[in-house]
C-alpha positions as CSV (number, residue, x, y, z in Angstrom):
1,M,-13.8,138.7,-24.5
2,S,-11.5,135.9,-26.1
3,S,-11.2,134.6,-29.3
4,K,-11.9,131.0,-28.1
5,T,-15.3,131.9,-26.5
6,V,-16.3,133.5,-29.9
7,D,-15.2,130.6,-31.8
8,R,-17.2,128.3,-29.6
9,W,-20.3,130.5,-30.3
10,I,-19.8,129.9,-33.9
11,T,-18.9,126.3,-34.1
12,D,-21.2,125.1,-31.3
13,P,-25.0,125.3,-32.5
14,V,-26.0,124.5,-28.7
15,R,-24.0,127.4,-27.3
16,V,-25.8,130.8,-27.3
17,P,-24.0,133.9,-26.3
18,H,-25.7,136.0,-23.8
19,P,-26.8,139.4,-25.4
20,Q,-24.9,141.4,-22.8
21,D,-21.7,139.5,-23.6
22,V,-22.0,140.4,-27.4
23,A,-22.8,143.7,-26.7
24,E,-19.7,144.3,-24.6
25,A,-17.6,142.4,-27.1
26,L,-18.7,144.9,-29.9
27,G,-18.4,147.9,-27.5
28,V,-22.1,149.0,-27.7
29,D,-25.3,148.6,-25.6
30,A,-27.3,145.4,-26.0
31,D,-30.5,147.4,-26.7
32,V,-28.9,148.9,-29.7
33,L,-28.4,145.4,-31.2
34,W,-31.6,144.0,-29.9
35,P,-34.1,146.8,-29.2
36,K,-36.9,144.6,-28.1
37,I,-35.1,143.2,-25.3
38,R,-34.5,146.5,-23.6
39,S,-36.8,145.7,-20.8
40,A,-34.7,142.5,-20.0
41,V,-31.5,144.4,-20.0
42,K,-30.4,146.7,-17.1
43,T,-30.0,150.3,-18.6
44,G,-29.8,152.1,-15.2
45,P,-26.8,153.4,-13.4
46,D,-26.4,149.9,-11.6
47,R,-25.1,148.8,-14.9
48,E,-21.8,150.2,-13.8
49,I,-21.4,147.7,-11.0
50,V,-19.0,145.0,-12.1
51,A,-18.6,143.2,-8.7
52,T,-19.2,143.8,-5.0
53,Y,-17.2,142.4,-2.2
54,P,-18.3,142.3,1.5
55,Y,-14.3,143.1,2.6
56,R,-11.8,145.1,0.6
57,N,-9.3,142.2,1.0
58,A,-11.8,139.7,-0.5
59,C,-11.0,141.6,-3.9
60,P,-8.3,139.6,-5.6
61,A,-5.0,141.0,-5.9
62,A,-4.9,140.2,-9.5
63,V,-7.9,142.7,-10.1
64,W,-5.8,145.3,-8.7
65,S,-2.7,144.4,-10.6
66,R,-4.7,144.2,-13.8
67,L,-6.3,147.7,-13.3
68,L,-2.8,149.2,-12.7
69,D,-1.3,147.4,-15.6
70,D,-4.0,148.1,-18.2
71,A,-4.5,151.9,-17.4
72,T,-3.1,154.3,-19.8
73,R,-4.5,157.8,-19.2
74,E,-5.2,158.2,-15.4
75,I,-4.3,156.3,-12.1
76,T,-5.8,157.8,-9.0
77,Y,-5.3,156.4,-5.5
78,A,-7.7,158.2,-3.3
79,G,-7.2,156.2,-0.1
80,Y,-6.7,157.8,3.3
81,T,-3.3,156.0,3.9
82,N,-2.9,153.9,0.5
83,Y,-0.6,151.7,2.9
84,F,-2.0,148.4,1.6
85,I,-0.7,149.1,-2.1
86,W,2.8,148.9,-1.3
87,Q,2.4,145.7,0.7
88,E,0.2,143.8,-1.7
89,Q,1.5,144.8,-5.1
90,P,4.9,143.9,-6.3
91,R,7.1,146.4,-7.7
92,V,4.5,149.0,-7.6
93,G,6.7,151.9,-7.4
94,E,8.5,150.8,-10.6
95,R,5.1,150.1,-12.3
96,L,3.8,153.5,-11.4
97,A,7.0,155.4,-12.7
98,A,6.6,153.5,-15.9
99,K,3.0,154.6,-16.4
100,A,4.0,158.2,-15.6
101,A,6.8,158.1,-18.0
102,A,4.4,156.7,-20.5
103,G,2.1,159.7,-20.2
104,C,-0.5,158.3,-17.8
105,A,-1.6,160.8,-15.0
106,V,-0.6,159.2,-11.6
107,R,-2.1,160.8,-8.4
108,F,-2.3,159.9,-4.7
109,L,-4.6,161.7,-2.5
110,V,-3.7,161.0,1.0
111,G,-4.7,162.0,4.5
112,D,-2.6,164.7,6.4
113,P,-0.8,162.9,8.9
114,E,-0.6,165.9,11.2
115,S,-4.3,166.7,11.2
116,E,-7.0,166.6,13.8
117,V,-9.0,164.2,11.6
118,T,-6.1,161.8,11.5
119,R,-5.6,161.7,15.2
120,R,-9.3,161.2,15.9
121,R,-9.3,158.3,13.5
122,E,-6.3,156.9,15.2
123,K,-8.1,156.8,18.5
124,I,-10.9,155.1,16.8
125,E,-8.9,152.3,15.3
126,A,-6.6,151.9,18.2
127,V,-4.2,149.7,16.4
128,P,-0.2,149.7,16.7
129,L,0.4,150.7,13.0
130,T,-1.2,154.0,13.4
131,V,-2.9,156.1,10.6
132,S,-0.2,158.7,10.5
133,T,2.5,156.1,10.2
134,R,0.8,154.4,7.4
135,I,0.6,157.8,5.7
136,Q,4.1,158.4,6.2
137,I,5.0,155.1,4.6
138,T,3.1,156.1,1.6
139,L,4.6,159.4,1.3
140,D,8.0,157.8,1.8
141,A,7.4,155.2,-1.0
142,L,6.3,158.1,-3.2
143,S,9.5,159.9,-2.7
144,R,11.5,157.0,-3.9
145,I,9.8,156.8,-7.2
146,E,12.1,157.9,-9.7
147,G,11.3,160.4,-12.6
148,D,8.5,163.0,-12.8
149,G,4.8,162.6,-13.4
150,V,3.4,161.2,-10.0
151,G,1.6,163.8,-7.8
152,A,0.6,163.5,-4.3
153,R,-1.6,165.8,-2.2
154,L,-2.9,166.0,1.3
155,S,-6.7,166.1,2.2
156,D,-9.0,165.1,5.1
157,G,-12.2,164.8,3.0
158,H,-12.0,161.2,2.1
159,I,-11.4,159.9,5.6
160,A,-14.8,157.8,5.0
161,L,-14.5,157.0,1.5
162,S,-11.7,155.6,-0.6
163,V,-11.8,155.9,-4.5
164,F,-9.2,154.1,-6.8
165,R,-9.5,155.0,-10.4
166,F,-7.9,153.4,-13.4
167,D,-9.2,155.0,-16.5
168,D,-12.9,154.0,-16.8
169,E,-12.7,151.6,-13.9
170,M,-12.8,152.1,-10.3
171,L,-12.7,150.4,-6.9
172,V,-14.6,152.2,-4.3
173,T,-14.5,151.6,-0.3
174,P,-16.9,153.2,2.1
175,H,-15.4,152.9,5.5
176,L,-17.5,151.4,8.2
177,A,-17.6,152.6,11.7
178,N,-14.1,151.7,13.5
179,L,-13.2,149.1,10.9
180,L,-9.9,149.3,8.9
181,G,-10.1,149.7,5.1
182,H,-9.6,146.0,4.5
183,D,-12.5,145.1,6.7
184,S,-14.9,147.5,4.9
185,P,-16.9,146.7,1.5
186,L,-15.7,147.4,-1.9
187,L,-17.5,148.1,-5.3
188,H,-15.9,147.3,-8.7
189,L,-17.3,149.9,-11.1
190,R,-16.8,150.4,-14.9
191,R,-18.0,153.8,-16.4
192,R,-21.1,153.3,-18.9
193,G,-22.1,156.9,-19.5
194,D,-22.5,160.4,-18.1
195,G,-23.8,161.0,-14.7
196,G,-23.8,157.6,-13.2
197,L,-22.1,155.9,-10.3
198,F,-18.6,156.3,-11.7
199,D,-19.0,159.9,-12.4
200,R,-20.3,160.6,-9.2
201,F,-17.4,159.2,-7.3
202,A,-15.0,160.6,-9.8
203,E,-16.5,164.3,-9.2
204,H,-16.0,163.8,-5.4
205,V,-12.3,163.0,-5.8
206,E,-11.8,165.9,-8.4
207,A,-13.3,168.3,-5.9
208,L,-11.0,167.1,-3.0
209,W,-7.9,167.0,-5.4
210,T,-8.6,170.8,-6.2
211,E,-8.8,171.8,-2.6
212,A,-6.0,169.7,-1.5
213,R,-2.4,170.7,-0.3
214,P,0.4,169.4,-2.7
215,V,3.0,167.2,-1.5
216,L,4.8,166.2,-4.8
217,A,4.8,168.2,-8.0
218,T,3.2,166.6,-11.0
219,G,5.5,166.1,-13.9
């Protein structure tokens, strides 16, 4: 919430802030400030949905960039190839290295380029730039990141679901049929409390990470 917005609330008698905007600016729930409007304010898990996009590539690159740059505790890219990251974000290797050096946990969960799951997916997609090639591009890019602190592991368990976490915000893509990742829908989530959508997807990634095979040592 910008200071200009708050200033307009104060100086313009006609302009009335939305209760949810005030609550977010103060970092509390709206029903704490205005208990009587509880029924008019969403309190369920769907409050964690910030935005929805019918296609992953409809989510602005600026959103991905902001999430990366603002994260201080944890960055997790759990896409099967994570190939698009290196194509769409400038200097992403340097930025990730700087995050890791500052103490942020940076992790990549990628598909196993040699697995049967990957080979089956390649047959389904039937595109020149194969799944295994895209995975190898990611692994090569990770190997070029200077310094320690960036971890990578191989897993086949997220072939149908990509999860990208940046502290308490998350981008989730469920992969549809034979579509490539950029053609599948995307949810932008922000954690609001225990046991919500955010936590469910985070638990999914943690379970896969625990069982996955390390590629690069973490820090």
